[in-house]
Structure formats: structure tokens, C-alpha cells
C-alpha positions as CSV (number, residue, x, y, z in Angstrom):
1,W,30.2,132.1,161.9
2,T,33.0,134.6,161.5
3,S,35.4,131.8,160.4
4,I,33.0,130.5,157.9
5,F,32.5,134.0,156.4
6,W,36.3,134.4,156.4
7,L,36.7,131.1,154.6
8,S,34.1,132.1,151.9
9,M,36.0,135.4,151.3
10,V,39.3,133.5,151.0
11,E,37.8,131.0,148.5
12,G,36.1,133.8,146.5
13,G,39.3,135.8,146.3
14,Q,41.2,132.8,145.1
15,A,38.6,132.0,142.4
16,S,38.8,135.6,141.2
17,L,42.5,135.8,141.1
18,V,42.9,132.5,139.3
19,G,40.1,133.3,136.8
20,L,41.2,136.8,135.8
21,P,44.7,136.3,134.2
22,P,43.4,135.5,130.7
23,I,41.2,138.6,130.8
24,D,42.7,141.9,129.4
25,R,43.1,144.2,132.4
26,T,42.3,147.3,130.4
27,L,38.7,146.1,130.2
28,Y,38.1,146.7,133.9
29,E,40.7,149.4,134.6
30,A,38.3,152.3,134.5
31,S,35.2,150.6,136.0
32,H,37.0,148.6,138.8
33,P,40.3,150.5,139.7
34,L,40.8,148.6,143.0
35,T,40.5,145.3,141.2
36,H,42.9,146.4,138.6
37,R,45.5,147.4,141.2
38,C,45.1,144.1,143.1
39,T,45.3,141.9,140.0
40,S,48.3,143.9,138.6
41,L,50.2,143.1,141.8
42,A,49.0,139.5,142.1
43,H,49.7,138.6,138.5
44,K,53.3,140.0,138.6
45,G,56.0,137.4,138.6
46,D,55.3,134.4,140.8
47,N,53.0,136.3,143.3
48,L,50.0,134.3,142.3
49,D,51.7,131.0,143.1
50,R,52.9,132.4,146.5
51,Y,49.4,133.6,147.3
52,L,47.9,130.2,146.4
53,I,50.3,128.3,148.7
54,G,49.7,130.8,151.6
55,R,46.0,130.6,151.0
56,Q,46.0,126.9,151.3
57,F,47.7,127.1,154.7
58,M,45.2,129.7,155.8
59,V,42.3,127.5,154.7
60,V,43.7,124.6,156.7
61,L,44.0,126.8,159.8
62,I,40.4,128.2,159.4
63,V,38.9,124.7,159.0
64,F,40.9,123.4,162.0
65,V,39.8,126.3,164.2
66,T,36.2,126.0,163.0
67,N,36.3,122.3,163.8
68,L,37.7,122.9,167.3
69,S,35.1,125.5,168.1
70,G,32.3,123.2,167.0
71,A,33.6,120.0,168.7
72,P,31.6,118.4,171.5
73,L,32.8,118.5,175.1
74,A,34.7,115.5,176.4
75,D,32.0,114.6,179.0
76,A,29.0,115.3,176.7
77,E,26.2,112.7,176.6
78,V,24.1,111.8,173.6
79,L,20.3,112.0,174.2
């Protein structure tokens, strides 16, 4: 369950970072200072592209590990 929760956090973070660039950062600077700092760093230069590529590798790893942990045993029998 931990890996599925982690995957949901990774996907949610990606949706937030990709969706926020067209929004003026001053709108949420006072109400959400941590979000403002994170998006200021993520949207500088090509950091967002680097994050998206790294996130994709992490998603593949999480799904692979989740699949391994839920795989049946080699000598398991079906009812």
C-alpha cells in the first residue's frame, strides 16, 4: 500500500507542477508560501522538463516493484 500511496503523491505533484505555470505566482504567494517556493524553483529554466523525465523513471520503478510484491508464487495453485 505504501508504494501505491507514493505513486499517487508522485502523480499529484506532477499534475500540480504542470498545471500551475500559466497561473500568476503572486496570487498564492501569501496564502501558500511553500507552494510558491517549490514552483519558483521548478519553473526556473528547464527544471520542469528534468523533473518530468525523472518522475517517469520513478513511476516505472514504483509500478515494477508493486507488480513484484503482488506477483503469485511460482508453485502456487489455482483453486
